[in-house]
Backbone and ligand atoms as CSV (ligand in chain L), in Angstrom:
chain,resi,resn,atom,element,x,y,z
A,1,UNK,N,N,92.407,100.125,109.905
A,1,UNK,CA,C,92.256,99.878,108.277
A,1,UNK,C,C,90.986,100.402,107.857
A,2,UNK,N,N,90.891,100.667,106.610
A,2,UNK,CA,C,89.754,101.153,105.988
A,2,UNK,C,C,88.521,100.213,105.930
A,3,UNK,N,N,87.465,100.575,106.072
A,3,UNK,CA,C,86.273,99.672,106.034
A,3,UNK,C,C,85.470,99.541,104.760
A,4,UNK,N,N,85.832,100.184,103.667
A,4,UNK,CA,C,85.364,100.225,102.253
A,4,UNK,C,C,86.313,99.642,101.439
A,5,UNK,N,N,85.774,98.832,100.382
A,5,UNK,CA,C,86.598,98.319,99.455
A,5,UNK,C,C,87.198,99.489,98.597
A,6,UNK,N,N,88.503,99.341,98.189
A,6,UNK,CA,C,89.072,100.374,97.462
A,6,UNK,C,C,90.189,99.822,96.424
A,7,UNK,N,N,90.331,100.546,95.367
A,7,UNK,CA,C,91.685,100.004,94.699
A,7,UNK,C,C,92.988,100.483,94.967
A,8,UNK,N,N,93.853,99.652,95.021
A,8,UNK,CA,C,95.242,99.963,95.206
A,8,UNK,C,C,95.992,99.980,94.039
A,9,UNK,N,N,96.793,101.017,93.719
A,9,UNK,CA,C,97.538,101.064,92.486
A,9,UNK,C,C,99.131,100.893,92.864
A,10,UNK,N,N,99.574,99.719,92.497
A,10,UNK,CA,C,100.771,99.117,92.653
A,10,UNK,C,C,101.726,100.077,91.874
A,11,UNK,N,N,103.010,100.164,92.285
A,11,UNK,CA,C,103.962,100.912,91.437
A,11,UNK,C,C,104.374,99.734,90.324
A,12,UNK,N,N,104.678,100.415,89.194
A,12,UNK,CA,C,105.007,99.591,87.961
A,12,UNK,C,C,106.431,99.879,87.811
A,13,UNK,N,N,107.403,99.065,88.155
A,13,UNK,CA,C,108.941,99.367,88.067
A,13,UNK,C,C,109.254,98.643,86.574
A,14,UNK,N,N,109.980,99.409,85.990
A,14,UNK,CA,C,110.260,98.902,84.530
A,14,UNK,C,C,109.701,99.796,83.376
A,15,UNK,N,N,109.557,99.104,82.271
A,15,UNK,CA,C,109.203,100.123,81.126
A,15,UNK,C,C,108.418,98.864,80.208
A,16,UNK,N,N,107.957,99.442,79.322
A,16,UNK,CA,C,107.059,98.724,78.327
A,16,UNK,C,C,108.196,97.919,77.498
A,17,UNK,N,N,109.431,98.509,77.161
A,17,UNK,CA,C,110.299,97.749,76.463
A,17,UNK,C,C,110.984,96.620,77.354
A,18,UNK,N,N,111.105,96.534,78.561
A,18,UNK,CA,C,111.851,95.761,79.448
A,18,UNK,C,C,110.783,94.791,80.315
A,19,UNK,N,N,109.608,95.193,80.348
A,19,UNK,CA,C,108.695,94.421,81.060
A,19,UNK,C,C,108.582,95.141,82.621
A,20,UNK,N,N,107.607,94.514,83.320
A,20,UNK,CA,C,107.311,95.453,84.759
A,20,UNK,C,C,107.325,94.481,85.725
A,21,UNK,N,N,107.747,95.000,87.031
A,21,UNK,CA,C,107.450,94.325,88.121
A,21,UNK,C,C,106.648,95.155,89.153
A,22,UNK,N,N,105.709,94.627,89.963
A,22,UNK,CA,C,104.873,95.330,90.896
A,22,UNK,C,C,105.030,94.478,92.025
A,23,UNK,N,N,104.830,95.219,93.133
A,23,UNK,CA,C,105.214,94.535,94.571
A,23,UNK,C,C,104.029,94.882,95.625
A,24,UNK,N,N,103.859,93.938,96.274
A,24,UNK,CA,C,102.886,94.204,97.231
A,24,UNK,C,C,103.486,93.858,98.742
A,25,UNK,N,N,103.718,95.015,99.584
A,25,UNK,CA,C,104.159,94.804,100.668
A,25,UNK,C,C,103.344,95.239,102.014
A,26,UNK,N,N,103.540,94.516,103.108
A,26,UNK,CA,C,102.575,94.960,104.199
A,26,UNK,C,C,102.967,96.469,104.632
A,27,UNK,N,N,101.800,97.275,104.895
A,27,UNK,CA,C,101.963,98.739,105.247
A,27,UNK,C,C,102.186,99.474,104.197
A,28,UNK,N,N,103.183,99.375,103.181
A,28,UNK,CA,C,103.260,100.438,102.208
A,28,UNK,C,C,102.148,100.351,101.164
A,29,UNK,N,N,101.817,98.969,100.846
A,29,UNK,CA,C,100.783,98.876,99.809
A,29,UNK,C,C,99.410,97.943,100.301
A,30,UNK,N,N,99.721,97.102,101.256
A,30,UNK,CA,C,98.701,96.184,101.758
A,30,UNK,C,C,98.582,96.494,103.222
A,31,UNK,N,N,97.205,96.786,103.555
A,31,UNK,CA,C,97.047,97.203,104.970
A,31,UNK,C,C,97.001,96.188,106.098
A,32,UNK,N,N,97.328,95.031,105.912
A,32,UNK,CA,C,97.391,93.950,106.894
A,32,UNK,C,C,98.505,92.987,106.563
A,33,UNK,N,N,99.038,92.354,107.659
A,33,UNK,CA,C,100.054,91.331,107.309
A,33,UNK,C,C,99.677,90.168,106.464
A,34,UNK,N,N,100.256,89.728,105.490
A,34,UNK,CA,C,99.706,88.577,104.736
A,34,UNK,C,C,100.068,87.303,105.312
A,35,UNK,N,N,99.178,86.409,105.603
A,35,UNK,CA,C,99.285,85.241,106.045
A,35,UNK,C,C,99.017,84.027,105.133
A,36,UNK,N,N,98.481,84.223,103.959
A,36,UNK,CA,C,98.221,83.441,102.971
A,36,UNK,C,C,97.955,83.935,101.643
A,37,UNK,N,N,98.499,83.331,100.585
A,37,UNK,CA,C,98.418,83.545,99.305
A,37,UNK,C,C,97.725,82.428,98.388
A,38,UNK,N,N,96.744,82.631,97.649
A,38,UNK,CA,C,96.263,81.600,96.855
A,38,UNK,C,C,95.829,82.193,95.457
A,39,UNK,N,N,95.500,81.434,94.435
A,39,UNK,CA,C,95.191,81.944,93.116
A,39,UNK,C,C,94.268,80.930,92.567
A,40,UNK,N,N,93.470,81.624,91.701
A,40,UNK,CA,C,92.451,80.782,91.048
A,40,UNK,C,C,92.597,80.979,89.335
A,41,UNK,N,N,92.502,79.931,88.584
A,41,UNK,CA,C,92.599,79.905,87.351
A,41,UNK,C,C,91.763,78.811,86.399
A,42,UNK,N,N,91.621,78.980,85.276
A,42,UNK,CA,C,90.779,78.245,84.289
A,42,UNK,C,C,89.446,78.362,84.625
A,43,UNK,N,N,88.938,79.207,85.109
A,43,UNK,CA,C,87.470,79.464,85.504
A,43,UNK,C,C,86.792,79.775,84.221
A,44,UNK,N,N,85.800,78.859,83.808
A,44,UNK,CA,C,84.969,79.047,82.567
A,44,UNK,C,C,84.310,80.445,82.729
A,45,UNK,N,N,84.225,81.110,81.691
A,45,UNK,CA,C,83.441,82.313,81.353
A,45,UNK,C,C,82.151,82.372,82.234
A,46,UNK,N,N,81.388,81.209,81.884
A,46,UNK,CA,C,79.996,81.157,82.306
A,46,UNK,C,C,79.794,81.096,83.904
A,47,UNK,N,N,81.054,80.602,84.508
A,47,UNK,CA,C,80.803,80.263,86.061
A,47,UNK,C,C,81.223,81.544,87.095
A,48,UNK,N,N,80.330,81.829,87.862
A,48,UNK,CA,C,80.456,82.865,88.936
A,48,UNK,C,C,80.976,82.212,90.185
A,49,UNK,N,N,81.824,82.783,90.845
A,49,UNK,CA,C,82.347,82.150,92.101
A,49,UNK,C,C,82.158,83.252,93.370
A,50,UNK,N,N,82.624,82.795,94.336
A,50,UNK,CA,C,82.422,83.759,95.561
A,50,UNK,C,C,81.233,83.372,96.078
A,51,UNK,N,N,80.141,84.137,96.235
A,51,UNK,CA,C,78.891,84.024,96.761
A,51,UNK,C,C,78.970,83.647,98.414
A,52,UNK,N,N,80.094,84.533,99.020
A,52,UNK,CA,C,80.164,84.318,100.509
A,52,UNK,C,C,80.936,85.610,100.917
A,53,UNK,N,N,80.798,85.809,102.273
A,53,UNK,CA,C,81.523,86.913,103.027
A,53,UNK,C,C,82.409,86.318,103.994
A,54,UNK,N,N,83.305,87.187,104.560
A,54,UNK,CA,C,84.308,86.747,105.709
A,54,UNK,C,C,83.891,87.468,106.936
A,55,UNK,N,N,83.942,87.002,108.029
A,55,UNK,CA,C,83.675,87.399,109.381
A,55,UNK,C,C,84.791,88.265,109.677
A,56,UNK,N,N,86.058,87.768,109.419
A,56,UNK,CA,C,87.268,88.482,109.749
A,56,UNK,C,C,88.389,88.919,108.728
A,57,UNK,N,N,88.156,87.913,107.826
A,57,UNK,CA,C,89.397,88.079,106.827
A,57,UNK,C,C,89.434,89.349,105.883
A,58,UNK,N,N,90.425,89.754,105.756
A,58,UNK,CA,C,90.603,90.925,104.729
A,58,UNK,C,C,91.496,90.565,103.518
A,59,UNK,N,N,91.066,90.832,102.407
A,59,UNK,CA,C,91.850,90.480,100.973
A,59,UNK,C,C,92.242,91.614,100.138
A,60,UNK,N,N,93.460,91.272,99.408
A,60,UNK,CA,C,93.721,92.217,98.199
A,60,UNK,C,C,93.714,91.300,97.158
A,61,UNK,N,N,92.981,91.544,96.055
A,61,UNK,CA,C,92.791,90.828,94.881
A,61,UNK,C,C,93.416,91.334,93.726
A,62,UNK,N,N,93.956,90.755,93.073
A,62,UNK,CA,C,94.766,91.149,91.674
A,62,UNK,C,C,94.252,90.256,90.611
A,63,UNK,N,N,94.023,90.792,89.498
A,63,UNK,CA,C,93.869,89.925,88.157
A,63,UNK,C,C,95.248,89.958,87.734
A,64,UNK,N,N,96.147,89.144,87.837
A,64,UNK,CA,C,97.602,89.075,87.440
A,64,UNK,C,C,97.482,88.688,85.852
A,65,UNK,N,N,96.292,88.218,85.375
A,65,UNK,CA,C,96.413,87.712,84.026
A,65,UNK,C,C,94.645,88.033,83.773
A,66,UNK,N,N,94.412,88.503,82.585
A,66,UNK,CA,C,93.150,88.409,82.176
A,66,UNK,C,C,92.156,89.461,82.891
A,67,UNK,N,N,90.848,89.291,82.802
A,67,UNK,CA,C,90.124,90.275,83.439
A,67,UNK,C,C,89.050,89.610,84.447
A,68,UNK,N,N,88.711,90.376,85.619
A,68,UNK,CA,C,88.034,89.896,86.642
A,68,UNK,C,C,86.965,90.898,86.939
A,69,UNK,N,N,85.665,90.580,86.861
A,69,UNK,CA,C,84.465,91.435,87.534
A,69,UNK,C,C,84.321,91.038,88.787
A,70,UNK,N,N,84.284,91.875,89.830
A,70,UNK,CA,C,83.747,91.694,91.094
A,70,UNK,C,C,82.958,92.533,91.858
A,71,UNK,N,N,81.663,91.910,92.077
A,71,UNK,CA,C,80.630,92.787,92.721
A,71,UNK,C,C,80.705,92.636,94.315
A,72,UNK,N,N,80.845,93.772,94.957
A,72,UNK,CA,C,81.048,93.519,96.442
A,72,UNK,C,C,79.762,94.306,96.928
A,73,UNK,N,N,79.335,93.744,98.029
A,73,UNK,CA,C,77.793,93.982,98.728
A,73,UNK,C,C,78.016,94.246,100.211
A,74,UNK,N,N,77.623,95.288,100.586
A,74,UNK,CA,C,77.645,95.460,102.108
A,74,UNK,C,C,76.365,94.934,102.760
A,75,UNK,N,N,76.338,95.082,104.058
A,75,UNK,CA,C,75.168,94.639,104.826
A,75,UNK,C,C,73.949,95.424,104.575
A,76,UNK,N,N,73.928,96.643,103.953
A,76,UNK,CA,C,72.892,97.478,103.642
A,76,UNK,C,C,72.502,97.189,102.307
A,77,UNK,N,N,73.039,96.108,101.767
A,77,UNK,CA,C,72.899,95.773,100.340
A,77,UNK,C,C,73.279,96.761,99.121
A,78,UNK,N,N,74.227,97.714,99.819
A,78,UNK,CA,C,74.758,98.640,98.652
A,78,UNK,C,C,75.953,97.848,97.921
A,79,UNK,N,N,75.693,97.674,96.496
A,79,UNK,CA,C,76.687,97.049,95.600
A,79,UNK,C,C,77.645,97.959,94.929
A,80,UNK,N,N,78.836,97.394,94.548
A,80,UNK,CA,C,79.802,98.193,93.807
A,80,UNK,C,C,80.457,97.098,92.912
A,81,UNK,N,N,80.519,97.548,91.594
A,81,UNK,CA,C,81.191,96.635,90.809
A,81,UNK,C,C,82.609,97.207,90.444
A,82,UNK,N,N,83.612,96.278,90.622
A,82,UNK,CA,C,84.987,96.720,90.158
A,82,UNK,C,C,85.387,95.623,89.225
A,83,UNK,N,N,86.077,96.285,88.061
A,83,UNK,CA,C,86.551,95.559,87.099
A,83,UNK,C,C,88.108,95.801,87.059
A,84,UNK,N,N,88.755,94.451,87.168
A,84,UNK,CA,C,90.147,94.399,87.336
A,84,UNK,C,C,90.770,93.702,86.010
A,85,UNK,N,N,91.352,94.623,85.472
A,85,UNK,CA,C,91.893,94.242,84.077
A,85,UNK,C,C,93.384,94.672,83.788
A,86,UNK,N,N,94.086,94.894,84.911
A,86,UNK,CA,C,95.458,95.309,84.675
A,86,UNK,C,C,96.315,94.519,85.974
A,87,UNK,N,N,97.439,94.042,85.931
A,87,UNK,CA,C,97.999,93.325,87.010
A,87,UNK,C,C,98.743,94.346,87.913
A,88,UNK,N,N,98.702,95.682,87.698
A,88,UNK,CA,C,99.115,96.779,88.592
A,88,UNK,C,C,98.108,97.312,89.499
A,89,UNK,N,N,96.945,96.654,89.416
A,89,UNK,CA,C,95.714,97.283,90.307
A,89,UNK,C,C,95.332,96.148,91.223
A,90,UNK,N,N,95.090,96.410,92.383
A,90,UNK,CA,C,94.639,95.314,93.464
A,90,UNK,C,C,93.302,96.056,93.924
A,91,UNK,N,N,92.298,95.085,94.470
A,91,UNK,CA,C,91.203,95.622,95.176
A,91,UNK,C,C,91.348,95.003,96.553
A,92,UNK,N,N,91.351,95.981,97.546
A,92,UNK,CA,C,91.059,95.709,98.902
A,92,UNK,C,C,89.793,95.441,99.222
A,93,UNK,N,N,89.412,94.361,99.947
A,93,UNK,CA,C,88.052,94.034,100.348
A,93,UNK,C,C,88.208,93.637,101.867
A,94,UNK,N,N,87.687,94.607,102.650
A,94,UNK,CA,C,87.558,94.611,104.152
A,94,UNK,C,C,86.788,93.263,104.507
A,95,UNK,N,N,86.776,92.952,105.946
A,95,UNK,CA,C,85.821,91.867,106.226
A,95,UNK,C,C,84.438,92.283,106.029
A,96,UNK,N,N,83.503,91.260,105.963
A,96,UNK,CA,C,81.941,91.515,105.869
A,96,UNK,C,C,81.582,92.153,104.596
A,97,UNK,N,N,82.085,91.825,103.626
A,97,UNK,CA,C,81.491,92.171,102.217
A,97,UNK,C,C,81.112,90.804,101.489
A,98,UNK,N,N,80.035,90.824,101.061
A,98,UNK,CA,C,79.658,89.798,100.043
A,98,UNK,C,C,80.181,89.903,98.724
A,99,UNK,N,N,80.740,88.887,98.120
A,99,UNK,CA,C,81.432,88.950,96.697
A,99,UNK,C,C,80.755,87.853,95.745
A,100,UNK,N,N,80.731,88.540,94.608
A,100,UNK,CA,C,80.377,87.764,93.463
A,100,UNK,C,C,81.469,87.923,92.189
A,101,UNK,N,N,81.951,86.794,91.751
A,101,UNK,CA,C,83.146,87.130,90.874
A,101,UNK,C,C,82.883,86.495,89.595
A,102,UNK,N,N,83.101,87.127,88.302
A,102,UNK,CA,C,83.344,86.333,87.140
A,102,UNK,C,C,84.498,86.561,86.436
A,103,UNK,N,N,84.885,85.705,85.575
A,103,UNK,CA,C,86.368,85.704,85.203
A,103,UNK,C,C,86.431,85.591,83.533
A,104,UNK,N,N,87.280,86.260,82.879
A,104,UNK,CA,C,87.675,85.664,81.493
A,104,UNK,C,C,88.347,84.388,81.662
A,105,UNK,N,N,88.371,83.692,80.515
A,105,UNK,CA,C,88.948,82.372,80.829
A,105,UNK,C,C,90.407,82.309,81.023
A,106,UNK,N,N,91.153,83.319,80.562
A,106,UNK,CA,C,92.542,83.524,80.778
A,106,UNK,C,C,92.854,84.147,82.206
A,107,UNK,N,N,91.805,84.386,82.941
A,107,UNK,CA,C,92.055,85.150,84.255
A,107,UNK,C,C,92.837,84.338,85.257
A,108,UNK,N,N,93.692,84.912,85.804
A,108,UNK,CA,C,94.236,84.302,87.086
A,108,UNK,C,C,94.289,85.313,88.277
A,109,UNK,N,N,93.361,84.913,89.237
A,109,UNK,CA,C,92.980,85.789,90.309
A,109,UNK,C,C,94.044,85.526,91.541
A,110,UNK,N,N,94.911,86.541,91.904
A,110,UNK,CA,C,95.655,86.292,92.908
A,110,UNK,C,C,95.224,86.908,94.151
A,111,UNK,N,N,95.066,86.281,95.299
A,111,UNK,CA,C,94.541,86.843,96.638
A,111,UNK,C,C,95.468,86.867,97.583
A,112,UNK,N,N,95.846,87.759,98.136
A,112,UNK,CA,C,96.608,88.056,99.534
A,112,UNK,C,C,95.663,88.203,100.597
A,113,UNK,N,N,95.811,87.219,101.634
A,113,UNK,CA,C,94.670,87.195,102.518
A,113,UNK,C,C,95.391,87.479,103.934
A,114,UNK,N,N,94.470,88.022,104.813
A,114,UNK,CA,C,95.067,88.335,106.276
A,114,UNK,C,C,95.186,87.174,107.144
A,115,UNK,N,N,94.520,86.042,106.699
A,115,UNK,CA,C,94.470,85.012,107.739
A,115,UNK,C,C,94.791,83.644,107.030
A,116,UNK,N,N,95.057,82.773,107.686
A,116,UNK,CA,C,95.071,81.375,107.024
A,116,UNK,C,C,93.729,80.844,106.810
A,117,UNK,N,N,93.552,79.906,105.973
A,117,UNK,CA,C,92.147,79.234,105.620
A,117,UNK,C,C,91.554,78.753,107.004
A,118,UNK,N,N,90.132,79.190,107.045
A,118,UNK,CA,C,89.420,78.652,108.103
A,118,UNK,C,C,87.975,78.841,107.737
A,119,UNK,N,N,87.365,77.605,107.430
A,119,UNK,CA,C,86.048,77.709,106.910
A,119,UNK,C,C,84.903,78.210,107.777
A,120,UNK,N,N,85.408,78.366,109.131
A,120,UNK,CA,C,84.214,78.874,110.062
A,120,UNK,C,C,84.164,80.385,109.959
A,121,UNK,N,N,85.122,81.101,109.179
A,121,UNK,CA,C,85.309,82.623,108.971
A,121,UNK,C,C,84.170,82.992,107.707
A,122,UNK,N,N,83.943,81.880,107.014
A,122,UNK,CA,C,82.864,82.108,106.073
A,122,UNK,C,C,81.411,82.223,106.206
A,123,UNK,N,N,80.792,83.207,105.530
A,123,UNK,CA,C,79.463,83.345,105.779
A,123,UNK,C,C,78.927,82.985,104.102
A,124,UNK,N,N,78.306,81.722,104.087
A,124,UNK,CA,C,77.958,81.238,102.555
A,124,UNK,C,C,76.621,81.476,102.424
A,125,UNK,N,N,75.697,81.992,103.336
A,125,UNK,CA,C,74.186,82.194,103.008
A,125,UNK,C,C,73.956,83.639,103.083
A,126,UNK,N,N,73.380,84.199,101.845
A,126,UNK,CA,C,73.242,85.556,101.784
A,126,UNK,C,C,72.416,86.243,102.952
A,127,UNK,N,N,71.309,85.450,103.304
A,127,UNK,CA,C,70.292,86.125,104.240
A,127,UNK,C,C,71.094,86.153,105.702
A,128,UNK,N,N,71.969,85.053,105.915
A,128,UNK,CA,C,72.498,84.980,107.209
A,128,UNK,C,C,73.757,86.322,107.152
A,129,UNK,N,N,74.322,86.361,106.003
A,129,UNK,CA,C,75.424,87.730,105.868
A,129,UNK,C,C,74.538,88.931,106.202
A,130,UNK,N,N,73.363,89.309,105.745
A,130,UNK,CA,C,72.598,90.459,105.955
A,130,UNK,C,C,72.483,90.713,107.217
A,131,UNK,N,N,72.098,89.568,108.207
A,131,UNK,CA,C,71.645,89.703,109.486
A,131,UNK,C,C,72.838,89.663,110.521
A,132,UNK,N,N,73.870,89.131,110.007
A,132,UNK,CA,C,75.015,88.759,110.894
A,132,UNK,C,C,75.575,89.961,111.633
A,133,UNK,N,N,75.796,89.782,113.073
A,133,UNK,CA,C,76.449,90.954,113.724
A,133,UNK,C,C,77.767,90.566,114.221
A,134,UNK,N,N,78.825,91.158,113.812
A,134,UNK,CA,C,80.172,91.026,114.388
A,134,UNK,C,C,80.523,91.857,115.563
A,135,UNK,N,N,80.797,91.221,116.558
A,135,UNK,CA,C,81.045,92.035,117.737
A,135,UNK,C,C,82.600,92.464,117.697
L,1,TYD,P1,P,86.122,79.252,98.244
L,1,TYD,O1,O,86.807,80.212,99.068
L,1,TYD,O2,O,84.681,79.010,98.510
L,1,TYD,O3,O,86.212,79.769,96.535
L,1,TYD,P2,P,85.450,80.559,95.445
L,1,TYD,O4,O,84.814,81.670,96.361
L,1,TYD,O5,O,86.407,81.144,94.784
L,1,TYD,O6,O,84.546,79.713,95.066
L,1,TYD,O7,O,87.086,77.892,98.202
L,1,TYD,C1,C,86.621,76.888,97.080
L,1,TYD,C2,C,87.200,75.613,97.785
L,1,TYD,O8,O,88.523,75.528,98.082
L,1,TYD,C3,C,86.374,75.304,99.350
L,1,TYD,O9,O,86.097,74.003,99.214
L,1,TYD,C4,C,87.719,75.546,100.200
L,1,TYD,C5,C,88.786,75.417,99.464
L,1,TYD,N1,N,89.933,76.303,99.733
L,1,TYD,C6,C,90.825,75.807,100.672
L,1,TYD,O10,O,90.902,74.606,101.009
L,1,TYD,N2,N,91.905,76.827,101.121
L,1,TYD,C7,C,91.894,77.953,100.765
L,1,TYD,O11,O,92.641,78.769,101.075
L,1,TYD,C8,C,90.855,78.587,99.812
L,1,TYD,C9,C,90.714,79.914,99.519
L,1,TYD,C10,C,89.852,77.711,99.484
């Protein structure tokens, strides 16, 4: 699996006159088996979420509605900003990336996750994240 965040372009099946369907399948589009799906919505404009990294979890994030700005940071404090503003694009985030996320009010963030929820997989303190060594 790649160890850098990267955009995934999902196929758009359909047409602008009929509407579209996009599909995320393990292996052909998503590089890990999906064990959990969650979505967030109604996040006020002025609120930023995230502020954590994951020790093992990988994710693909899609703005199925609205737009989402996602800043990802690695342990060398190299930052990258991704703007998700179309439902046919996903962002793959490997483990061990700090993320900070802001949303348009109508944004729905869909997350495909490699693991079920486990609070012990979170690193919620930035300094701990920078120092953390994953064996
Ligand atoms: P968190 O992952 O911190 O969300 P964000 O980074 O978007 O702010 O989760 C927020 C809360 O929701 C936290 O109390 C844990 C809970 N939660 C679950 O119970 N299950 C889940 O699958 C997720 C993603 C969160």
